[in-house]
C-alpha positions in Angstrom: -55.4 55.8 -85.2 -52.1 55.0 -86.4 -48.7 56.8 -86.0 -48.6 57.8 -89.5 -52.1 58.9 -89.5 -51.4 60.8 -86.3 -48.8 63.2 -88.0 -50.0 62.9 -91.6 -46.6 63.0 -92.9 -43.0 62.4 -92.0 -42.3 66.2 -92.4 -45.2 66.9 -89.5 -43.3 64.3 -87.7 -39.9 65.9 -87.8 -41.1 69.5 -87.4 -42.5 68.8 -84.0 -39.5 66.5 -82.9 -36.5 68.6 -84.1 -38.0 72.1 -83.8 -35.5 72.9 -81.0 -32.6 71.6 -82.6 -33.4 73.5 -86.1 -33.1 76.5 -83.9 -29.4 75.9 -83.5 -28.5 74.4 -86.5 -30.0 76.4 -89.3 -29.2 73.9 -92.1 -30.0 71.0 -89.9 -32.1 69.5 -92.9 -28.8 68.7 -94.6 -27.2 67.0 -91.7 -30.2 64.7 -90.7 -29.9 63.1 -94.1 -26.1 62.3 -93.9 -25.7 58.6 -94.2 -24.6 57.1 -90.7 -22.9 54.0 -89.9 -22.7 52.0 -86.8 -20.5 48.6 -86.8 -20.7 46.4 -84.2 -17.6 43.8 -83.8 -18.2 40.6 -84.8 -15.5 39.5 -82.3 -17.1 40.6 -79.2 -20.9 40.9 -80.3 -22.3 38.2 -77.7 -20.6 40.4 -74.8 -23.3 41.8 -72.9 -21.1 44.9 -72.5 -20.7 45.5 -76.3 -24.7 44.9 -76.8 -25.3 47.4 -74.2 -23.2 50.0 -76.2 -24.9 49.1 -79.5 -28.2 49.5 -78.2 -27.4 52.7 -76.7 -25.7 54.3 -79.6 -28.1 53.1 -82.1 -31.0 54.3 -80.2 -29.8 57.7 -79.4 -28.3 58.2 -83.1 -32.1 57.5 -84.4 -33.2 60.4 -82.5 -32.0 62.6 -85.0 -30.4 61.0 -88.0 -32.9 59.8 -90.6 -30.5 57.5 -92.7 -28.6 54.9 -90.4 -27.4 51.4 -91.4 -26.4 49.0 -88.7 -23.8 46.4 -89.2 -24.2 43.5 -86.7 -23.5 40.0 -86.6 -26.4 37.6 -85.9 -26.4 37.1 -82.2 -28.5 36.1 -79.5 -29.5 39.0 -77.1 -27.9 38.6 -73.6 -30.2 37.2 -70.9 -31.7 40.2 -69.2 -31.5 42.5 -72.3 -34.2 40.3 -74.0 -37.1 41.3 -72.0 -39.5 42.3 -74.9 -39.3 38.8 -76.9 -36.6 40.3 -79.4 -34.3 37.1 -78.9 -31.7 38.8 -81.5 -29.2 41.7 -81.1 -30.3 43.2 -84.4 -33.8 42.7 -83.9 -33.9 45.0 -80.8 -32.0 47.5 -82.4 -34.3 47.7 -85.4 -37.1 47.7 -83.2 -35.6 50.7 -81.1 -34.6 52.8 -83.8 -38.4 52.4 -85.6 -40.1 53.0 -82.2 -38.0 56.5 -81.9 -38.6 57.4 -85.6 -41.3 55.3 -87.8 -40.5 57.4 -90.7 -36.5 57.0 -90.7 -34.5 55.2 -93.3 -32.9 52.4 -91.3 -31.2 49.4 -92.4 -29.9 46.5 -90.3 -27.4 44.3 -92.2 -24.8 41.6 -91.3 -21.4 42.3 -90.2 -19.8 41.4 -93.4 -21.8 43.7 -95.5 -20.2 46.4 -97.8 -19.6 49.6 -96.1 -20.7 52.8 -97.7 -19.8 56.4 -97.4 -21.4 57.5 -94.1 -19.9 58.9 -91.1 -19.1 55.8 -89.1 -18.9 54.8 -85.5 -17.3 51.4 -84.4 -18.4 49.7 -81.3 -16.0 47.2 -79.7 -12.8 48.4 -81.3 -12.1 44.9 -82.9 -8.5 44.3 -84.7 -10.8 43.3 -87.6 -12.2 46.8 -88.2 -10.8 48.8 -90.9 -10.7 52.3 -89.2 -10.2 55.5 -91.0 -8.5 58.6 -89.5 -11.8 60.3 -88.9 -14.1 57.3 -87.3 -14.5 56.8 -83.9 -14.2 53.6 -81.7 -16.0 53.0 -78.2 -15.8 50.3 -75.9 -16.0 49.7 -71.9 -14.1 47.4 -69.8 -14.7 47.3 -66.1 -15.3 50.7 -64.7 -14.2 52.4 -67.8 -15.8 53.8 -70.7 -13.5 54.0 -73.7 -13.2 56.2 -77.0 -10.7 56.4 -79.5 -10.3 58.4 -83.0 -9.1 56.2 -85.8 -7.2 53.8 -83.8 -7.8 50.3 -82.1 -7.5 49.6 -78.6 -5.3 46.8 -77.8 -8.3 44.5 -76.8 -7.3 41.2 -75.2 -10.0 39.7 -73.5 -13.9 39.8 -74.1 -15.1 43.4 -72.9 -16.8 43.4 -69.4 -17.8 46.4 -68.0 -20.5 47.7 -65.4 -23.6 48.5 -67.4 -23.5 52.1 -66.9 -20.0 52.7 -68.2 -21.1 50.7 -71.2 -24.3 53.0 -71.9 -21.9 55.9 -71.2 -19.8 54.5 -74.0 -22.7 54.2 -76.3 -23.8 57.8 -75.7 -20.2 59.1 -76.2 -20.2 57.4 -79.7 -23.8 59.1 -80.2 -22.2 62.3 -79.2 -19.3 62.1 -81.6 -21.8 61.0 -84.8 -24.0 64.1 -83.8 -21.0 66.6 -83.6 -19.6 65.5 -87.0 -22.9 65.5 -88.8 -23.7 69.2 -87.6 -20.5 70.1 -88.9 -18.7 70.7 -85.9 -14.5 71.4 -86.5 -12.5 68.6 -86.0 -11.1 70.2 -83.1 -14.5 70.3 -81.3 -14.8 66.4 -82.1 -14.6 64.0 -79.0 -11.2 63.3 -77.9 -9.4 59.8 -77.1 -11.1 58.9 -73.8 -10.6 56.5 -70.9 -13.2 57.6 -68.5 -12.8 55.8 -65.1 -16.7 56.1 -63.7 -15.2 55.1 -60.3 -12.8 58.0 -59.8 -14.2 60.3 -62.7 -10.8 61.0 -64.0 -9.7 61.0 -67.6 -6.6 58.6 -67.7 -3.8 58.1 -70.0 -3.8 54.2 -69.1 -6.8 52.0 -68.3 -4.7 50.2 -65.8 -4.7 53.5 -63.7 -8.5 53.2 -62.9 -8.4 51.9 -59.4 -12.0 51.0 -59.0 -13.0 47.7 -56.9 -14.0 44.6 -58.3 -17.0 44.6 -60.6 -20.4 44.2 -58.4 -21.9 40.9 -58.0 -25.2 42.2 -57.9 -27.2 45.3 -59.8 -29.5 45.6 -56.8 -30.1 49.3 -56.2 -32.5 49.2 -53.5 -35.6 51.6 -52.6 -35.2 54.3 -55.0 -37.2 57.5 -55.5 -36.8 58.9 -59.1 -38.4 62.6 -58.8 -38.6 63.8 -62.4 -39.2 61.5 -65.3 -38.1 63.9 -68.3 -35.1 63.5 -70.3 -32.6 62.5 -67.7 -35.1 60.4 -65.5 -36.6 58.4 -68.4 -32.9 58.0 -69.6 -32.1 56.6 -66.3 -34.8 54.0 -66.3 -33.6 52.7 -70.0 -30.3 52.5 -68.5 -31.4 50.8 -65.6 -33.2 48.2 -68.0 -29.9 47.8 -69.9 -28.2 46.6 -66.6 -30.5 44.3 -65.5 -31.0 46.3 -62.2 -33.1 44.9 -59.4 -34.9 46.8 -56.6 -38.0 49.0 -56.3 -38.5 52.6 -57.9 -41.1 55.0 -57.3 -41.3 57.6 -60.1 -42.8 61.0 -59.7 -43.6 63.5 -62.3 -46.7 65.7 -63.2 -46.1 66.1 -67.2 -47.3 63.8 -70.3 -45.0 62.7 -73.2 -44.9 65.1 -76.2 -43.2 64.7 -79.5 -40.3 67.1 -78.5 -39.5 64.4 -75.9 -38.4 61.9 -78.6 -35.4 63.9 -79.5 -33.7 63.5 -75.8 -34.9 60.3 -74.3 -34.1 56.7 -75.2 -37.2 55.4 -73.2 -40.1 57.3 -75.1 -41.5 56.2 -78.4 -43.5 57.5 -81.2 -46.5 55.7 -80.1 -46.0 57.4 -76.5 -45.7 61.0 -78.3 -49.1 59.9 -80.5 -51.1 59.1 -77.4 -49.5 61.3 -74.6 -49.6 59.1 -71.8 -48.4 60.6 -68.6 -44.6 60.1 -68.0 -45.0 58.2 -64.8 -47.5 55.6 -66.6 -44.9 55.0 -69.3 -42.0 54.8 -66.5 -44.3 52.3 -64.4 -45.1 50.2 -67.4 -41.5 50.0 -68.3 -40.2 49.0 -65.1 -42.7 46.4 -64.8 -41.6 44.9 -68.0 -38.1 44.9 -66.6 -39.1 43.1 -63.6 -38.3 45.9 -61.5 -40.6 47.0 -58.5 -42.5 50.0 -59.3 -44.6 52.7 -58.0 -45.8 56.0 -59.5 -46.8 59.3 -58.1 -48.6 62.1 -60.3 -47.8 65.5 -59.0 -44.9 67.7 -58.2 -42.5 67.9 -55.4 -44.0 70.8 -53.6 -47.4 68.6 -53.5 -45.7 65.2 -52.6 -42.5 66.2 -50.9 -43.7 65.5 -47.2 -45.5 62.5 -48.2 -42.3 61.3 -49.9 -39.9 62.3 -46.9 -42.0 59.8 -44.7 -41.3 56.7 -46.6 -38.0 54.8 -45.9 -36.2 55.1 -49.4 -32.6 54.3 -49.6 -31.8 57.0 -52.3 -33.4 60.2 -53.8 -32.8 60.9 -57.4 -33.5 64.5 -57.3 -34.0 65.4 -61.1 -36.7 68.2 -60.8 -36.2 71.8 -59.4 -40.1 72.8 -59.9 -41.0 75.5 -57.3 -37.1 75.3 -56.2 -37.2 72.0 -54.9 -33.2 71.9 -54.8 -33.4 74.2 -52.0 -36.2 72.2 -50.1 -34.8 68.8 -50.4 -32.4 69.2 -47.5 -34.9 70.4 -45.1 -37.2 67.3 -45.8 -34.1 65.3 -43.9 -33.6 62.8 -47.0 -31.4 59.8 -47.3 -28.7 59.8 -49.7 -29.5 62.0 -52.5 -27.8 61.8 -56.2 -28.7 64.3 -58.9 -27.8 64.9 -62.5 -28.7 67.8 -65.0 -27.7 69.3 -68.1 -26.2 72.9 -67.9 -27.4 75.9 -69.9 -24.9 75.1 -72.7 -23.1 71.6 -73.7 -22.3 70.3 -70.2 -23.5 67.7 -67.9 -23.3 67.8 -64.1 -23.7 64.7 -61.4 -23.8 65.0 -57.7 -24.1 62.9 -54.6 -25.0 64.3 -51.0 -24.4 62.0 -48.1 -26.1 63.5 -45.2 -23.9 64.3 -42.7 -20.4 64.4 -44.6 -21.2 65.9 -47.7 -22.5 69.1 -49.0 -26.3 69.5 -50.0 -28.4 70.4 -52.9 -29.3 73.7 -51.5 -25.8 74.9 -50.9 -24.4 73.2 -54.1 -27.1 74.9 -56.4 -27.9 78.0 -54.7 -29.3 79.8 -58.1 -30.6 76.6 -60.0 -32.7 78.6 -62.1 -29.4 80.5 -63.5 -27.0 77.7 -63.4 -28.9 74.8 -64.6 -31.8 76.4 -66.8 -34.2 73.9 -68.1 -35.5 72.1 -70.2 -32.8 69.2 -70.1 -30.5 68.4 -72.9 -30.7 71.8 -74.7 -27.9 74.2 -75.3 -28.2 78.0 -75.2 -28.1 79.6 -78.7 -28.7 83.4 -78.4 -28.9 85.5 -75.1 -29.9 89.2 -75.2 -30.5 91.2 -71.8 -33.8 90.7 -70.3 -34.7 88.2 -73.2 -35.0 84.1 -72.7 -32.3 82.1 -74.5 -32.8 80.4 -77.4 -32.1 76.5 -76.8 -31.6 73.6 -79.1 -32.1 69.7 -78.2 -28.7 67.9 -77.9 -30.2 64.3 -78.5 -27.3 62.4 -76.8 -26.7 64.8 -73.8 -29.3 63.5 -71.0 -28.1 59.9 -71.3 -24.7 61.0 -69.9 -25.9 62.2 -66.7 -28.3 59.2 -66.7 -25.4 56.6 -67.2 -23.6 58.5 -64.1 -26.7 58.3 -62.0 -26.8 54.5 -62.7 -23.1 54.2 -61.8 -23.6 55.8 -58.5 -26.7 53.6 -57.4 -24.2 50.7 -57.9 -21.3 52.3 -56.2 -23.4 53.0 -52.9 -23.1 49.4 -52.3 -19.5 49.9 -51.7 -18.1 51.3 -48.3 -15.4 53.4 -50.0 -17.7 55.5 -51.9 -17.7 58.4 -49.5 -14.0 58.9 -50.4 -14.6 59.4 -54.5 -15.8 62.5 -56.1 -19.5 63.7 -55.5 -19.3 66.6 -58.2 -18.4 65.8 -61.6 -19.0 68.4 -64.9 -17.9 67.9 -68.4 -18.4 70.0 -71.4 -19.1 68.5 -74.8 -18.9 71.4 -76.8 -15.4 71.0 -77.5 -15.0 67.4 -77.2 -14.6 66.9 -73.3 -11.0 68.2 -72.9 -11.2 67.7 -69.2 -13.4 66.4 -66.4 -13.7 68.5 -63.4 -14.4 66.2 -60.2 -14.6 67.2 -56.7 -15.2 66.1 -53.4 -17.3 68.6 -51.2 -17.7 68.4 -47.7 -20.5 69.6 -45.4 -20.5 73.2 -45.3 -20.4 74.8 -41.8 -22.3 78.0 -43.1 -25.1 76.4 -44.9 -28.2 75.8 -42.6 -29.4 73.1 -44.6 -26.3 71.1 -44.5 -26.5 71.4 -40.5 -30.2 70.3 -40.4 -28.8 66.6 -40.4 -28.1 66.9 -36.7 -31.8 67.1 -36.2 -32.9 64.0 -34.3 -35.8 63.6 -36.5 -33.3 62.5 -39.4 -33.1 59.1 -37.6 -36.6 58.5 -38.4 -36.5 59.9 -41.8 -33.6 59.4 -44.0 -31.8 57.8 -41.4 -33.9 54.6 -41.7 -32.2 54.2 -45.1 -30.3 50.7 -45.6 -27.1 53.3 -46.6 -27.7 55.1 -43.2 -24.2 54.1 -42.1 -22.4 56.1 -44.9 -23.5 59.2 -43.1 -21.4 58.0 -40.0 -18.1 57.4 -42.0 -15.5 60.0 -41.3 -15.3 62.6 -44.0 -12.2 62.5 -46.4 -9.2 64.4 -44.9 -8.9 66.6 -48.0 -11.5 68.3 -50.3 -10.1 69.3 -53.9 -10.6 68.6 -57.5 -9.3 66.2 -60.1 -9.0 67.6 -63.3 -8.2 64.9 -66.0 
């Protein structure tokens, strides 16, 4: 059975995919037909950074918009980005958009094509762009994700950033397109952003981002990804963009369904039509990327003890089924990182180095309340004793996924233990600030103290990153609000 036969009509497909978003945006049908334009800099189009941004932005935008024109030069894909034999940047962009929405009105044109009347996003912030006051422009450089409204960056050299910063920039651009299309007021659009992914500060000057030299390798080690939902699948997509190397084990119990297409850049309409297990899709994707892959079908409660006996370097904890976040520290894990979306338009990222930082049990004592699932949805209406109605926010899950990917690279740096391990941002009002904290081990949390158990040395202590747990904790524990 073909994709079109499975749904019968475009409207059947959109009803299933966009149902949650329609709950929030009563007149969604008007906005999904708004013409969207994505312009890729001809000057910088061969840069892997610009290509990573363009792919992310186009993919995420095709998850909700039905009329998209991408203006992109005819350039070859950068090495590791051509793992499917696409060869050309415009070919991969077109394929990913059609894979996400086979019914969409998508057009990919040369960069010299005449612009229409759509809502516009510019990628690369080239001086050759003709940018109006409402247009948004995104780029990335070194550890920075950059966004600016109606103005150009003073770009000198070819942008060269860590891949996760590029993916973050692409997601920011997609977020602004979405907010403008659904009719948010101008005050709620994304602000001018200089987001340093090393210190997680919003800066006034790019030179103030004091991150180290860019990593020479994208090796991430032995990693467990527990949960292949909206954020976990987006993480795999981002790791593919950056050409990551290492070994990933994926854990999940669910299968792909049509509503997943609204929030994940990895899953395709073919996946939704055939409903494979998410771990199988992740496994096949990792194999295509040349990343070592293992899969575990099940839940944390079923598989947690088995997982804890394997010498992973990092656990990426993205599932809280049966209160898993409270149990994780008692499994004596290696370094744990987690990402989530809040019960509104927010995102959160966390890192937990055993022995010197807080744990998931004391960070998220009531995760059923603070971070109600499913991922990448915003609360719409709440009443006493009633479950809140939620709506999909197509760009949201990729943002914590990009932060997770950045952290996997940052863990290779000894000075990582002094950087923020708790980051929160709210996209409802255009990211007016980041809240970044460094939270130390709690003296009153039993789960934080479990690290003193001698068994840790033969559990999480076998990690190649175990030396981070011996580092002296930072002298001050405070916040940075930028």
